N, C-alpha and C positions, 0 to 999 in steps of 0.2 A: 739172437735167434735158438738155439737149446730149451729156453724157459717155453716160447712157443713150441715147440715139437712136442716137451713132456706135456704142453695143456691137452694139446691134440690128442698126444697116445690118452691122457686119465678122461676126457669125453667119450674117445671111443669105447674104452673098455667100463666106464660109465655104465653104459648102452646094451653091452656084452652080458655085465653083471645085471642087468634091470631084465632081461631076457630072460636070463637063467635061472633069474631069482621068483620072477612073473609066472611062468612057464611051473616052476616046479612045485609051486605053489598051489598054481589051478590044477594040475591032476591031482595034486594030496587034497584038495577039499573039494574037489568036484565045481566048483565055478572061480569065474574070471579073478584075478587077483590081481590090480595096480601097485606091485609092492612100488616101496621104498620111499625117503624123503622125500624126496622134492614132487614134485605136479608133473612135471615132464616126465621122461621112460628114460632117468636114470637112474642108478645108486652110486652116489657117491663113492661110498663105502667105499665097492667093489671100485673102483677106477681109482681111488686111492693105497688101497693095498695092489694094485698089477698094476702100474706105475711105479710105484718105491717099489720094487723087485725086479722090474725093467729097470731104475736109472741101477741101482748098488748094482746089477750083473755088468752093467755099460757101463760102471766105475771102474770096475775088476777086469772088464778086459781093455779099458785103456791104460789101466796100471799095468798090463801085462799078471794079471791072474786070470789068464781064459781059462785055464783049469781046471777050475770052480766043478768039485764033485758033486754029482746028486745030491747023495745025503745035506748035503752045506745047504742048498739050494732049498730043498725040501725044512733042514728044521728055523734059515730064517726065514721063510713065510709063514713058521708052525707058528713059532712066540711072535712077530710081529703079527699078526692076525690078533692073539690072545691081545696086544699092547692097542693094540688099532678098533680091537670090539671093547673093548673095557671101557676105556677113554672115552670112546665116542660115545655108548648107551650112558655112560657116565654126568657127561656132556651135558647130553639131551635133555634127558632127565632130571638134575638140575636146571636150565633154560626152562624147560617148557612143561616139566612135570609131568613126563609119556616118556612112552617107549614103544620101538620100530620091532624087537625080537625079545624076545623071553624064556630060558633054557631053563627056566626051574622046574619043567617035567625032567629034563634028561639027565641021565649019572654025572657024573663029575662034572659039575659047574657051581661058577664062582657068583654067588649074587644072582644068578640069572641070567646077567650077564657075557657071560663067555661060558666054552663047556670043551670035556677033551676030543667029541667026537668029531665036533664042529671045527675046530683050531686042526684037526688030523687032515680033513676035507678039504681045508685051508692052506696045506701042508701042499699037498697031491697037487688042487687047483695050481700054488705058486711054479709047478713044475712046469703044470699044462699053460704056464703062461712063456716063462723063459723060453720052452723046446718048442711048443710050439703057435699059442695067439701073438707073442708079440714079433717072431720073425715074419709072420704074415703081415702085420699089420704095417710094419717094416715098408715088407715089400710093397702092401698097399700104395701107400703115401709118399714113399718115396721121391716119385717122381715129381712132387710138389717141388715149387724152384722155394729160397727162402724166403718170397716177397711173399707171396701165395701161404707161401704159412704162418707168416706173419699176423696179414688178412683173416685167415680162416681162426687164426685162434680169436682172434679179438670180437671175431662173430660169435663164436663159442662161448669165451666170455660174456659177455651180452648177452647172451639166450638163459645163460646158469645163471646168472647172477638179478635178473627180472625172476628166473625162477624159485631163488633162491629169495627174492623182498616178498611174492606170491606167499608160499609157503611161511617164513616167518611171520607175516603181516595177519593172518590166519587163526597160525595155533596163540601167537599172541593175545588176541583180539579175541579169543575163544572163550578164556578167563573174564575178559569185560562180559561175552555176552552170558556168561553161565548168572556174574552177579548182577547184571538185569534184570534178566527173570527171573532172578528170588527176592529181587527190588520190587518188581510190576505184581510177583505174589503178596508178598507182604503190605504193600497197597492197597492191593484188593480185598484182603481178610478185612484188613482194619477197617475201612468202609463197610463189609460186610457184619462187621461185628454190634458196631455202631448203630445197626440199622434194626441188630436187635431189643426188644424195649425189655422183656422179662428173658434173666438167662437159666431156664430149666435144663431136664434135661434131657426135654427134646430136640431146645436150643441149640445147645453142648451136639447132641449128634445129627445136626443141619449145617453145624459149624465144622467139622470133621469132612463131612458128605461135600460143603462148598469147598474146603480148602482141594482134596479130591478131586474133586473135579476139574476146579479153576489149573490146578500145576496142570492135568493132566492136557487142556488146554493149553494153556499157554507155552508149553513146550515144544505141540503139535505146531501154533502158530508162529513161534519163535525160528521151528526148522524150515514151517517152509518158506520162512520170509530172508532165509539165509541165500546167500548168492552159489549160486550149483557151481563153481569149482572152489567156493570152501569146505562144502560138501565132501568135495570127492579127494582135495586135500587129507581132512579130519578122519577122512574113512581107511586111509595107510595109514592110523596108529594101531597098535597094533590094545592098546590101556595105557590107564595113564594111573599116580602113583598117588593115590591122597594117606592125607593121616585118618585117627579115629576119629581126632577131636575136629579135624577138617567137615568126614559125614554127619558128625553129631548134627554140627549147625548149619548144614544145609540142607534143603528139598531135593533140590538140584544135585547132587554130587557131578564130578565133570564124567566116571565112569556110566553113570542113566545115562547121561543127555549122550554120549560118545557111541552109547548102543543103538541108544530114537535114532541117532543119521543114521547108522549103517543101518536098520531097516527097514527105514526111511526111502532111502538109496535103492535095495534089495529089491522090496514093491514094483519097483519100479515109475515112481509117482513121478510127476512134474511140478513140477511150483507156477 
């Protein structure tokens, strides 16, 4: 029962986090921003953080420690957010070579994964959750019976699982798509070279021109053939981290393909 209850909390807090994050970034950039790791309106990292601080306070109250001071809650949220953000960023980058946020330009940051201003903000957010959002959420769903709570949590689990599967599938196949574009280009250029009879200076110029032309067309064609849901899921990625060695070996870098996808979507074009 308690697992179902806290999973429902997780989903509600994740939706609230998505609303805040999307609204903040939309106002900041002046353009609509669909934030979060998943395809749907969820920011799991907010859900995990808010659910964790709620669980900790609930357990403290259950064990007779209901007199926790506000500064204790602030410190728990402050240091907890540092651990959560850093570990999440590190794991996502190792798995997908991508990042969804970057504090490199913010003062007092650690490897662009966490920074002091954001951590202070999350500390304050922890107070808002404990004293405002969590009590309101408990009141909103307090009328739900244990049986219906179990059913609701199962529905939410199915939705989150499907969303996670879609997102992971997109990110996993993204690298394969980039490699496929590279292979298509190489094959085309091999055929182009074999059609040139004389290796003159003019032929070299034609080779460079043909390589640039086909690279551009191949990229545009691959993006157009990509499913719309895949393009939208990749749009939320802030960037990819590729080594200099990888960039030297490739015509199509992850960063270049991602930027082309975002430009394709921003122009309002339809496949």
